[in-house]
C-alpha positions in Angstrom: 118.9 4.8 98.4 118.0 0.9 98.8 114.4 2.3 98.7 115.0 3.9 95.0 116.8 1.1 93.3 113.8 -1.1 94.6 111.5 1.5 92.9 113.6 1.7 89.8 113.8 -2.0 89.8 109.8 -2.5 90.1 109.7 0.3 87.1 111.9 -1.4 85.0 110.3 -4.9 85.2 106.8 -3.4 84.7 107.8 -1.7 81.6 109.8 -4.4 80.3 106.8 -6.9 80.9 104.4 -4.8 79.0 106.8 -4.7 76.0 107.5 -8.2 76.2 103.6 -8.5 76.4 103.1 -6.2 73.0 105.8 -8.4 71.6 105.4 -12.1 72.0 102.5 -14.3 71.4 100.7 -14.6 67.8 100.5 -11.9 65.4 97.4 -10.0 64.8 95.6 -11.8 61.9 95.5 -9.5 58.4 92.1 -8.7 56.8 92.1 -9.5 53.2 89.7 -8.3 51.1 88.1 -9.7 48.2 87.8 -8.2 45.0 84.4 -6.7 43.9 82.7 -6.4 41.1 83.1 -2.8 39.8 79.8 -1.0 39.8 78.7 0.9 36.9 77.8 4.8 38.2 74.8 5.8 37.0 74.3 9.2 35.2 71.2 11.2 35.7 69.6 12.2 32.7 67.6 15.2 31.8 63.7 14.5 31.8 62.4 17.6 29.3 59.2 18.1 30.7 60.0 16.6 34.1 59.5 18.6 37.1 62.5 19.9 39.9 62.1 16.7 41.6 62.4 14.4 38.6 65.9 16.9 37.3 67.4 17.8 40.6 69.5 14.6 40.1 71.1 15.8 36.8 70.9 19.5 37.8 73.5 18.5 40.5 75.0 16.5 38.2 75.5 19.2 35.5 76.5 21.7 38.2 79.1 19.5 39.7 80.7 17.9 36.7 81.3 22.0 35.8 82.9 22.7 39.3 85.1 19.8 39.0 86.6 20.9 35.8 86.4 24.8 36.8 86.4 25.3 40.2 85.5 29.5 39.4 83.1 29.7 37.0 81.2 32.9 36.6 77.6 33.2 36.1 77.7 33.1 32.3 79.4 29.7 32.3 77.1 28.4 34.9 74.0 29.5 32.8 75.5 28.4 29.6 76.4 24.7 30.6 73.0 24.3 32.0 71.4 25.1 28.8 73.7 23.1 26.8 72.5 20.3 29.3 68.9 21.3 28.0 67.4 22.9 30.7 65.6 26.3 29.3 67.6 29.6 29.4 64.1 31.6 29.7 63.4 30.0 32.6 66.7 30.8 34.5 67.9 33.6 36.9 71.2 34.2 38.2 73.0 36.1 41.0 76.2 38.1 40.2 79.8 36.8 39.9 81.3 39.8 41.3 80.6 42.8 43.7 79.6 46.5 42.9 83.1 47.3 43.2 84.6 44.1 41.5 85.1 41.7 44.2 84.4 38.3 43.9 81.2 37.1 45.4 81.4 34.6 48.0 78.9 32.5 46.7 76.9 32.6 43.2 73.1 30.9 42.6 71.8 29.8 39.3 68.3 29.0 39.1 65.9 27.4 36.8 62.0 27.2 37.2 61.0 23.7 36.2 57.4 22.9 34.2 55.9 22.0 37.6 56.9 25.8 38.6 59.1 24.5 41.2 62.7 26.3 41.3 65.5 24.3 41.3 68.8 26.4 43.4 72.3 25.5 42.8 74.8 28.1 44.9 78.4 27.7 44.5 80.7 29.7 46.6 83.6 29.4 49.2 82.0 26.7 51.2 81.3 24.3 47.6 78.0 23.3 46.2 74.9 22.9 47.6 71.0 22.9 46.0 68.0 22.4 47.1 64.3 22.6 45.6 61.8 25.6 46.6 58.5 27.1 45.6 58.8 30.5 43.8 58.6 33.9 45.8 55.6 35.7 45.8 56.5 37.5 42.8 57.2 33.9 40.8 60.6 34.3 40.9 63.0 31.7 42.2 65.8 34.3 43.8 64.7 37.3 45.8 65.9 40.6 44.8 66.7 41.5 40.8 68.5 38.6 39.5 71.2 39.7 36.9 70.2 40.0 33.3 70.8 36.9 31.0 71.2 38.9 28.0 73.5 36.9 26.3 
């Protein structure tokens, strides 16, 4: 029993010392962050005769703004948004926005073949938005397979 009391007393003293060490002494310094100047965010612009590289920032900005305002845009809305931003509708391709049995697709791709014959591809779906520049396929299209008609 005496041994138990000795162990209990030793543990109590150790815990007390640890707690005391945590609460005594000088308080930790606080960090003050000085206010900084607000930096203006530069909005990319469309380069009408520019290639894919010159227009990718604007392409991404345009589609990201659309998705922020409309989290589930359909293919017509994606195409129309790019057309309103200055991209050439006749050089666009788009995938379906629903499956053959009427279900929502996992992702949708819109592509624009730029004047330098490089493609801008924007993909939107369950995993968010991503984009890339790519060379056209051997058939000259930006998308593999048969894109949906853009007939409006």
